[in-house]
C-alpha positions as CSV (number, residue, x, y, z in Angstrom):
1,X,-7.5,-21.6,51.3
2,X,-5.1,-19.3,49.4
3,X,-2.3,-20.2,51.8
4,X,-2.7,-23.9,51.2
5,X,-2.6,-23.4,47.5
6,X,0.7,-21.5,47.8
7,X,2.1,-24.3,50.0
8,X,1.1,-26.8,47.4
9,X,2.7,-24.7,44.6
10,X,5.9,-24.4,46.7
11,X,6.0,-28.2,47.3
12,X,5.6,-28.9,43.6
13,X,8.4,-26.4,42.7
14,X,10.7,-28.0,45.2
15,X,9.9,-31.5,43.9
16,X,10.6,-30.2,40.4
17,X,14.0,-28.8,41.3
18,X,15.0,-32.1,43.0
19,X,13.8,-34.3,40.3
20,X,15.8,-32.4,37.6
21,X,19.0,-32.8,39.5
22,X,18.8,-36.5,40.2
23,X,21.7,-38.7,39.2
24,X,21.4,-41.8,37.0
25,X,22.7,-45.3,37.2
26,X,24.0,-46.5,33.8
27,X,24.2,-50.2,33.2
28,X,27.4,-50.5,31.3
29,X,26.7,-51.5,27.7
30,X,23.0,-51.1,28.3
31,X,22.6,-54.8,29.3
32,X,23.9,-57.4,31.8
33,X,27.1,-59.2,30.8
34,X,28.1,-56.5,28.2
35,X,31.6,-56.4,29.9
36,X,33.2,-59.0,27.6
37,X,35.6,-59.2,24.7
38,X,33.7,-57.6,21.8
39,X,33.0,-59.9,18.9
40,X,33.3,-57.0,16.4
41,X,34.3,-53.3,16.4
42,X,30.6,-52.4,16.2
43,X,30.2,-54.0,19.6
44,X,32.7,-51.7,21.3
45,X,31.6,-50.3,24.7
46,X,33.1,-47.0,23.7
47,X,30.4,-46.6,21.1
48,X,27.8,-47.2,23.9
49,X,29.6,-44.6,26.1
50,X,29.7,-42.0,23.3
51,X,25.9,-42.3,22.9
52,X,25.3,-41.3,26.5
53,X,25.7,-38.1,28.6
54,X,27.3,-38.7,31.9
55,X,27.2,-36.1,34.6
56,X,28.9,-35.7,38.0
57,X,27.0,-37.9,40.5
58,X,25.9,-40.5,37.9
59,X,27.1,-44.1,38.5
60,X,28.3,-46.9,36.2
61,X,26.9,-50.3,37.0
62,X,28.7,-53.4,35.8
63,X,27.2,-56.9,35.7
64,X,29.8,-59.4,34.5
65,X,31.0,-63.0,34.8
66,X,32.7,-63.1,38.2
67,X,34.5,-66.4,37.5
68,X,36.9,-65.1,34.9
69,X,36.8,-61.3,34.9
70,X,37.1,-58.0,36.8
71,X,37.0,-54.3,36.1
72,X,40.1,-52.2,36.6
73,X,39.9,-48.4,36.7
74,X,43.2,-47.2,35.3
75,X,45.1,-44.1,34.1
76,X,45.1,-43.1,30.4
77,X,48.5,-44.7,30.0
78,X,47.2,-47.9,31.7
79,X,44.2,-47.9,29.3
80,X,46.4,-47.3,26.2
81,X,48.9,-50.0,27.1
82,X,46.5,-52.4,28.7
83,X,48.6,-52.4,31.9
84,X,46.8,-54.3,34.7
85,X,49.7,-54.0,37.2
86,X,48.9,-50.6,38.8
87,X,45.1,-49.9,38.7
88,X,43.5,-47.0,40.5
89,X,40.8,-49.4,41.7
90,X,39.8,-53.0,41.2
91,X,36.3,-54.4,41.1
92,X,35.6,-58.2,41.4
93,X,32.7,-60.4,42.3
94,X,30.5,-60.1,39.2
95,X,29.3,-56.5,39.8
96,X,30.5,-53.0,40.4
97,X,28.9,-49.7,41.0
98,X,31.2,-46.7,40.4
99,X,30.1,-43.2,41.2
100,X,31.4,-40.5,38.8
101,X,32.4,-37.8,41.2
102,X,34.3,-35.4,38.8
103,X,34.2,-34.3,35.2
104,X,36.6,-35.6,32.6
105,X,37.5,-39.0,31.3
106,X,37.5,-42.3,33.3
107,X,39.4,-45.3,31.9
108,X,38.5,-48.9,32.5
109,X,40.0,-52.2,31.3
110,X,39.4,-55.9,32.0
111,X,41.6,-57.4,34.7
112,X,41.7,-60.7,32.9
113,X,45.0,-61.4,30.9
114,X,44.6,-60.6,27.2
115,X,41.1,-59.3,27.4
116,X,42.0,-55.6,27.2
117,X,44.3,-56.2,24.1
118,X,41.2,-57.8,22.4
119,X,39.1,-54.7,23.0
120,X,37.5,-55.2,26.4
121,X,38.0,-51.6,27.7
122,X,36.0,-48.5,28.1
123,X,36.4,-44.7,28.3
124,X,33.6,-42.7,29.9
125,X,33.6,-38.9,29.7
126,X,31.8,-37.0,32.4
127,X,30.5,-33.6,31.5
128,X,31.5,-30.6,33.5
129,X,29.1,-29.2,36.1
130,X,28.0,-25.8,34.7
131,X,26.6,-24.7,38.0
132,X,30.1,-24.1,39.4
133,X,30.2,-26.7,42.1
134,X,33.8,-25.9,42.8
135,X,34.9,-29.4,41.8
136,X,37.5,-29.3,39.1
137,X,39.4,-32.1,37.4
138,X,42.7,-30.6,38.6
139,X,41.5,-30.9,42.3
140,X,40.7,-34.6,41.8
141,X,43.1,-37.2,43.1
142,X,42.7,-39.0,39.8
143,X,44.3,-37.6,36.8
144,X,42.6,-35.7,34.1
145,X,44.0,-35.8,30.6
146,X,42.3,-34.0,27.8
147,X,41.0,-33.1,25.4
148,X,38.1,-35.5,25.5
149,X,35.1,-35.5,23.3
150,X,31.8,-35.4,25.2
151,X,29.0,-37.8,24.2
152,X,26.2,-36.3,22.1
153,X,23.0,-38.3,22.8
154,X,21.2,-40.7,25.1
155,X,21.0,-44.4,24.3
156,X,17.7,-46.3,25.1
157,X,17.9,-49.0,27.8
158,X,21.1,-47.7,29.4
159,X,19.7,-46.0,32.4
160,X,18.9,-48.5,35.2
161,X,17.4,-46.2,38.0
162,X,17.0,-42.7,39.3
163,X,16.0,-40.9,36.2
164,X,14.7,-37.5,37.0
165,X,13.8,-35.6,33.9
166,X,10.5,-37.3,33.1
167,X,9.3,-36.8,36.7
168,X,10.3,-33.1,36.4
169,X,8.3,-32.7,33.2
170,X,5.2,-34.4,34.9
171,X,5.5,-32.0,37.8
172,X,6.0,-29.0,35.5
173,X,2.9,-30.1,33.6
174,X,0.8,-30.3,36.8
175,X,2.1,-26.9,37.9
176,X,1.1,-25.3,34.5
177,X,-2.3,-27.0,34.7
178,X,-3.0,-25.5,38.1
179,X,-2.3,-22.0,36.9
180,X,-4.4,-22.2,33.8
């Protein structure tokens, strides 16, 4: 009987550890079709990005009008100049799912002529991995240009799937309840 209790506790602890390290999928802008020319400066996607914490392994999910738009991942210079001619990657077809595999800034602009100049662009800053994964921005094939300011809080409605913290707290609560 004591052995089965120990096995149960071990299983709960393992579940807790995995649930705390799960990645998240962030719906860009917190809603479908947020990838568009903003109607005002308060509708900027950069404000949405600043209100979220992105970690290595998270993904950005775009849902946009596939008839007249695309998403281009670009360099900092491409972002600042709205240069669509030499993107790092191009995403078409009305949706994109981009995994954030390194820390530092990621730059995105619209591939439609004139949209970037009207504010349809996004900078996402991925926080560094404090566990020392060995991945550094300098070892990435994409460039890292700093300094970049990390976002400070989470925005409601922006996470689409794979959230792990609430599950971790539930498991932790169960574990504590078993001991007391």
